[in-house]
N, C-alpha and C positions, 0 to 999 in steps of 0.2 A: 926822563921825567917829562910830563905833559907841559907844553909851552906856556899855557895860560895858568893852569891850576897851580903850578910850582911857584908862581909869583904871588899867590894869594894866601896870606896868613891871617887876614881879618876882613870883615865886610867893608871896612873903609877902603881897602885896596881893590875889592870887587867893584865898589862904586866909582872908581877911577877908570874902569874899562869903558870903552865905547859900546853903545847898544848893539852895534853890528858884531861885536866880539862874543856876545853872550851865547849864541847857539853853539859855537865851537867850545866854549867853556862847559856848556851842558853836556856835550858829548864826552869831554875829558872826565868830568865829574862822575858821569854814569859808569864809565869804564873803571874808574878808581873804586867806586862802591862795589862793583862786581868783583874786582880783584881782591879787595879787602875781605869781603864775606867768603870768598872761595878759600881764603887762607885761615880764617878764624871761626867760621860759622856765624850764625845770627840771622836777623830778619833781612830778607832780600827783596821780594816783590814790592812791598810798600815803599821801600827806599828808592828803588828804581823809578817808581811812579811819582815821586815828589821832587825830582831834581830841578825841573824848570820852576816850579812853585817856590822852592827854597831860594833859588837864585833871585827870582823876582822880588820876594819879600825883603831879602837883605839888600837888594839894589835900591828899592824904593824907600824903605824905612831906615831911620837912623838908629840902628841897633848898635850897642845894647841900650842906648837911651830910650828908644821905643822898645816896648816889651812884646816878644812873640812867645806865646804859650802853645805848645804842641800837645794835642790830645793823645793819650796813650804813650806816644813818644817813640814807638818802634819804627817810625819813618824819619828819624832825625839824623841818620848817618851823613847825608849831604850837609845838613846844618852843622854838624860837628866838624866836618872836613873844612868848611869855609870859615870856621870861627877858631882857627888856631890849633886844631888837634890833628891835622893831616898826618904829621910825622909820627904820631902815636897810635894811629888807627890799626897798626899791626898787633896792638895789645888789646883790641876790642874784646870785651866780655871775659878777659883773662884776669887772674888774680893781680890786684894793684894796677890794672890797666884801665883803658877807657870804658866807661859804663855803656851798656846797650840802650839806655834810656836817658833823658835829660836829668841832670843832677846839679843842683845849685852849687854844691861845693866844688864841682869840677870846672865850671866856667861862668863868668858873669853873663854870658850869652844864653845860658840855660836859666831863663827867668823863673821857671817853676818846675819842680820835680814831678814827673809823671810816670805812669806805667799802667795804672788802672784807667779805664775809659771814662769819658763824659765829664771830666772835671775842668776842661779848659775854659769854657765860657764863664763859669763861676769865678775861677781864679783871675782871668783877664778882666772881668767886670770889677773885681775887688781892686785890681791895680789901677783901672781907669778912674774909679771913684776916689782912690787914695791920691791920684794926681790932681783931681779937682780940689780935694780938701787941702792939699799942700800948695795949691796955686801953681802947679807945674804944667808946662805944655809938653805933653808926651802922648803917644798913641799906644794903645793896648790892642793886640791882635790875638785872637783865638783861632787856631787851625784845627778843625775837627772833621773826622771822617764820617761818611754816611752811616757806617755801622754804629759808631758811638752816638749818633743822633737818636738811636732807638731808646736810649736810657732816659728815664724820667728826669734825672738830675739836669740833663742838658736843657730840657724844656722848662724846668723850674728856673734856670738861669736866664733863658730867653725871656720868660715872663717878667722877671725882675728887671732885666736890662732895658726893656722897652718902655718903662715908666720913669718919668723924671723925678729925681729926688730933690726936694727943696727947690722945685721949679727948673731944674737943670738936668737934662739927660746925659748919661756918660758918653764920652767919645770912645766907642768900642767898635772894632771891626771883627766880625765873625766870618771866617773863610771856611765854607763847607767843601771839603775835598771829597768829591763824589767819585769813587772808583769802582762802583758797581754798575753804573750805566755806561754803555758803550758810547763812543763819540759818533753819534748818528748825525744825519744831515741837519737837523735843527741846531746842532751845536757846531756851526760852521761860520762862514764869512758873514752872512746876514745877521746871525745871532750875536756874533762878536761885535759887529757894528752897533747893533741895538744896545748891547751891554755898555759899550763905551759912551754911547749917546746918553743913556739913562744915568750913567755915573758922572757925567760932565756938569760944569757949572751952568751952561746955558739951560739945560733941562731943569736943573734944580731951581734956578732963578725963575724960569717961566712957571714952573709948578707952584712955587710959593706965591708968585704974583697973582696967578689965577685963583689960588686958594683965598688970598686976601679979598679979592673982588667978590667971590662967590659966598664967602662967609656972611655977607650982608643979606643973602637970600638962602637960608638954610636948606630948603628943598632942592635948590639947584646945586648947592655944595654937596649934598648927599648923593645926588644923581651923578655928579662929576666924579666923586670918589669911587662910586661903584663902576662907572664906565672905565676909569683908569685901572681898577683891579682886574676887570674882565679883559681889557686890552693887554695888560701884562700877562695874564693867564694864558693868552693865546700863544705866547712865545716863551713863557717862563713859568715854572711851578712855584711862584713866589708868594702867592696870596697868603699862605699860612704865616709866613715870616713878617709880611706887612701887618697882619693882624696883631702880632706881638709888638709892633711899634718900630720895626726895622725898615730901613730903605733897602729893598731887595734888588740885586743886580745879578744877571746871569741867566742861564748857565753859559760859561765860556770854556774854551778848550784850555785845560791846565797845562798842556805841553806847548802852547803857542805863546812865546815870550812877547811877540808883537801885540797880542791881545791882553796878556796879563799885566804888563808893566804900565801902559797908559791907564788901564782901568784901576789898578792899585793907586796910581798917582792921583787920580781923580778922587778916589775914596779917602785917601790919606788926608786930604784937605777939607773934608766935609765934617760938620759937627754932628753929634748924636750917634745913635746906634746904626751901623751899616752892616749889610749882609751880602757877601759875595759867594756865589755858587760856581765852583770850578769843577770840571770833569776831567779826571785823569784815568790812566789805565795801569793797573798793577803789573809790575814786571816790564814796563815800557822800555823798549830798546834792546831787550834780551828775549829773543824769539821763544826759547824754551819756557821762560817764565810767563810770557804773554799767553802762550798756548795752555798752560796749566798753572794759573795763579794760586790755586789751593796748595798744590804740591810745593811750589816755589815760594810759599809764604815765608819760610825760614829754612835755613840749612843747619843741620845738627852738627856738622863738622866740615872738614876740608873737602873740596871737590874741584874737578877740572871744569872750568866754564865751557870749554869746547864740547865736553861730553855730558855735562849736566850732573844732577845728583846721582850717586851710585845706587844701584838697586838694593833694596833691603835684603840682607842675608837671612839664612835660616835662624841661627842663633837662639838665644833664650827669649821666651816671650816676655814682653814688658808687663808690668802690673796693669797698665791701661788696656792691653790686649786681653789679659785675664778677665778684667771687668767686662769688656765688650762681649766676650764669649759667654760669660755668665749671664749677662742681660738677655742674650738671645736664647740661651737654654732655659732660663726661668720663664721667659715669655712664652715658650713653647708649651709649658705645662700649666701656666696660669694666665688666662686671658684678661685678668684685671691689672696686670703690670703695664704701666705706662712710663716711658722714659722722657725726661725733661732736661734740656741743656740750654744755658744762656750763651748761645753763639759759639759753642765749642764742640761741634760734632766730631771733627777729626781728632782734636786734642784729647777728648774724653773717650774715644774709642767706640763711637756709636754709628759709624758708617754702615756696617753690616746690619745693625739693628734697624736703621732707617730703611734700608733696602727691603728687609724681610717683614717689618712690622710698621709700615708707613703710617697707618691710622693711629698707632699708639706711640708715635714719635713726635715730640714737640720741641722745636727750636724757637725760643721766645725772644731771641735777639739779646743784645747786651743789656739785660734787665734782671739782675740777680734778685732784687726785692720781689719783683713780679713772679719770678720763677718759683720762689718759696711759697708765696701765698696762693699762686695758681695750683701748686701741688697740694696745699691744704684744702682747697676747694674740691679737687678731685677726690681726695681721701674722705671728705665728708659724704661723698656719694658712693662710697664703697670701692673705689679704685685703689690700686696699690702703687702710688707714684715712687719712682726712683729718680732723684735729682743728681745728675752727674755734673759736678762742679769742682773747680780747683779749690783747694783749701783756702787760699788767700782771697778768693772771690766770694766765698760764703760769708766773709766778714761784712760784705756789703749788704747782706740780707739778715744780719744778726737780729734786728728788732722783729722781723717777720718770723724768724726761727723761734724766738721766745713767744711772741704774742699770738701768732696765727697757727703755729704748729704745736709747740710744747704745751702752751696753756690749755689747749683743747685735746692734748694727748692723742694726736692723730698719727696713724701709721705711715709716716713718710721716711723713706730710706735715703740717706745722703752718701753718695760715693765721692769721697774727698781725695781727688788726685793731687799730685804734686805736694804731698805732705812732707814737711821737713825742708832740707836744703835742696835748692833747685839748680845750682850751678850758675851759668852765665847770665841768667835773667836777674839774679841778685835779690836784694831784700824785699823789693816790691812784690815779688812772686813767691817768696819763700812761705811755706805753710808752717809757721812757727807757733801759732797761737790756738789751733783748733782744739787740742786736748783741753787746754785751760778754759776756753770759752764754752765748749759744749758740755763739759762735765759739771759746770757751775749751774746749768739750767735744769730745773726739776723735770722729770719724765723722760729726759734724754739719755740715751746710751752712747758710749764711745768704744768702738772695737778697734784693736790695734794688731792686725796680723803681722807675723814675722817673716813670711815667705809667700810665694805665689799660690801654693796650695791652700795655705791658711787664708789668703785673701778671698779665694772663692768660697771657702767655708764661712768666713766672717760675713760676706755679703748675703749668703743664704740665711745665716743666723739672724742678721739684722732685719732682713726682709720679712721673716716669719715671726718676729718677736711681738708684733701688735702694738708698738709704740714708736715714737721718734727715735731713730738710731742712725749714727754716722759710722762709716768705715773709712779709715785713713790709710793711704798707701803712697809710697814715694814715686817719683819720676823714674822711668827707666826700668831695668831688670833687677831681679833679686839674685838669689843664689842658684837659680835654675832648678828649683824643686819640681818634681813630677806632680802634675796637677790631676787630681782625681776628678773624673768627668761626671761623677754623681753630684747630686745637690745635697750633700751632707751638711748638717748643722752641728754646732758645738753645744755642749751643756751650758745653759745660761749662767753667765757670771763666774765661770770657772777657769782657772789657769791650770797649767800642767808643768811638772818638773822635767826639765830636759837633761839635767846632769845632777847626780847626787854625789856629795862629798864622801870620801872614804872615811871610815871610822878610825883607822889607824894610820901610821906612817905620816903624821902631821909634822911639818917643819917647825922648829922652835921659833917662838916669837911671832908667828903668823896666826891671826885669829881665825876662828871657824867662820867663813864668810858665806853669805847667800846673795846672789846677784839676781835681781828682779828685772827682766827685760820687757819693755813695752814697745813692740814693733820690731822693725828689721835690724836695729842695732844689736839685737840679741846675738846675731851671728858674729859681730865684732867682739862681743863679750865672752864668747865661748873659749877662744884661745887664751884670754886673760884668766879665765876660770881654771884652765889646766895648770897655769903657773902657781895658783894658790890653792889648788884642790877645792874650789868653791862649788857650792850648789848653784845651779842656774834654773830659774823658773821662767817659763814663757807665760806671761800674765794674761795675754789675749784681750783683756778688758781693762780700760782705764776707768770705766764706769758701766755697770756696777763692778766695783773692785772686789776681787776674791779675798775678802777680809779673813776668812778662815785660813787660807793658805798663807797670807801675810803673817798672821799671828803664830801659826805653826812654825814658820821659818824664823821668826823672832825668838820663839821659845827654844829652838834647837840650834841656833847659831849665835855667835858673839857680835856680829856686825852685819848690816844690810847695805847693799848698794843698789840704787835704781838707775836705769839707763833708758833714755828716750830721745828721739830726734824731734824734740819740741821744746818750748820754753820751760825752764825749770820752775820759774815762779808761777804757781797755780797749776802746774802740770801733773803728770802721773806720780812723780816722786812726792809732790805735795799731798796727793791723795793717800799715799802710804804713810806719810808723817801724821796726817790727820787721823788715820785709822789707829795708829799706835797710841797717839795721845788720848783718843776717846776710850781706848781699852785700858789705859793706865800702864802701858808697857814702855819701858825705857830700854833702848838699845841704840848704839851708835849707828847713824844713818848717813851715807854719802849719796847725794843726789847729783847725777851727771845728766847733762842735756845742754840745750842752747842757752847761752848766758843772757843776761839782761841788757842786750844791745842788739842792734841790727847787724846781721852778718852780711858782708859784702858779696860781690860777684866773683866768679872764677870756677875752676874745675871743682866739682862737688867732692871728690875724694880728697883733694888738697884742703878744701875748706874744713871738712870733717876732721882731718888730721890736725889742722891748725887749732881746732877747738878741743882737741884731746878726745875725740869720739871715734877714733879707729882703735884697733886692737892694742897697739902700742901705747896710745894715749890713755886708754882705760886702765891698762896695767900700771902705768906710771901714776895715775891719780890714786889708785888703790894703795900703791906702795907709799905714796906721800902721806896718805891719811892713816893707813893701818900698818905702817912698817913694823911697829911693835905691838904686842898684845894690848888692846884697849884696857884702861883702868876700870872701866865700867862694863861689867858683864851683863848679859841679858837678864833682866828681872821681870818676871811675870806677876801681874797683880793677883 
């Protein structure tokens, strides 16, 4: 066990170390992070890049009394290790193990639960204001990455934080972790010295003293203010943050503890909104990750640190890859197609599209609201935008989906990756609600393909439908269905029967069942259907629902079962129930899907099994509900 790290189970023990011991601790901590991720998978580059910053924050601030809010939170493995979870890191992202993101229920040191970006400044500001209102002396620190600063919410919070409420500005420190800029000569010894000088008490006192003198002569005061801004601008890009009312310090080397710690100590004791700009490098200390930070952003599973990530095998194509190929193929035949992603080029499968159709590719940064309205503007001018976005992230553009796209009935296609359970990333990234929230909006369609080939066909169908349409598909691979390379479309709003029940040889006491599958869980339902000799329909559309097929199945069967990898409440099963009620048809209906709770993190197959959404679970649910013939047979109005 590492000599220093093994003795630290809390930040209080960290703070008992001598400053001279911290570089050695940083080395041990970085190696521990690398070892952990190589065994469990998870985010790598961002965590290697925040080792020194994490040590410095916990060394300077009195956590957990002082609050540290991590933006996104995928860079918090060092934080978790230093706050009492070292011995459990082997369970990272596994069922009932340590979460991959900050989680309030997990530790008092996780001040705010995160995973979506750009929330840290708002949350930390709320904590700082609460401390003021309660008369408590505590600091609130928001640690935000340069990517997360592209979102409007971050600037809304900065704008709010810079103004005094009831005559008193909040004691808030924003740390900008800039890992896009390389550590160039300006971020060296001279710049570090200037940062420490500008954050110190002498500079602050002199600055305030001069301000008091010059305020008696407003023209001189304004001139001095502008000169100070321009002088700072020569060594630091801080003018914009000064305009928001923050005292800007930096940029400084985020891997230099001798620069970080005294600067943070100075800022800790200052009143009002402070802004510290630190520059770090993703993957720092691990040469493979430093050389390719995109590839080493996250590990999908175990790997040998000496060898690096294993090469991708042939295997089955993922749904993401199917989408990426479809986007390129459709762009070849339609020059109006434009692809939009909110900072998810790799994750959404648009790398090849970017290479081949650079003029029609738009990465708008972490700005989901803007992505949706930007697509609406393109559609107004006759373009055919395709927004590639994770299901959970479209939630952040919900108002824009309603107001800017659906209300104007604009032909925008939404490719919703990571629909349903996502595994180790947990509930913050699970696509549980898209069927429910999209199908409730007028003019919007929701397509639910069951395999890779249907995914390609669904994308073509949505793209050509002339109205807002979303196609949802899960993370990873499906059943390995052969993908037709043509751009074939489905009949609009029509499902298909995949398995028909036999008319004879029925088992006593078992009702005549029809299973309606919405999406990839159809293939978990097929083995269960064999046990009950049930009809199985591949519904393909959650909206418009194939009501004729639903009513026909209700007329010819004694009970219906709906299956979806989305929330049951308001989901596709609810659409079937609504259809039956509106038609005056009474038939027993079992709706299977995600329960009315947030599903935790862990292996996706184990999670689905635990929810009863694998083949065995579906069979068991049907037996429990329909073990004997229902008293109420199908009645058609």
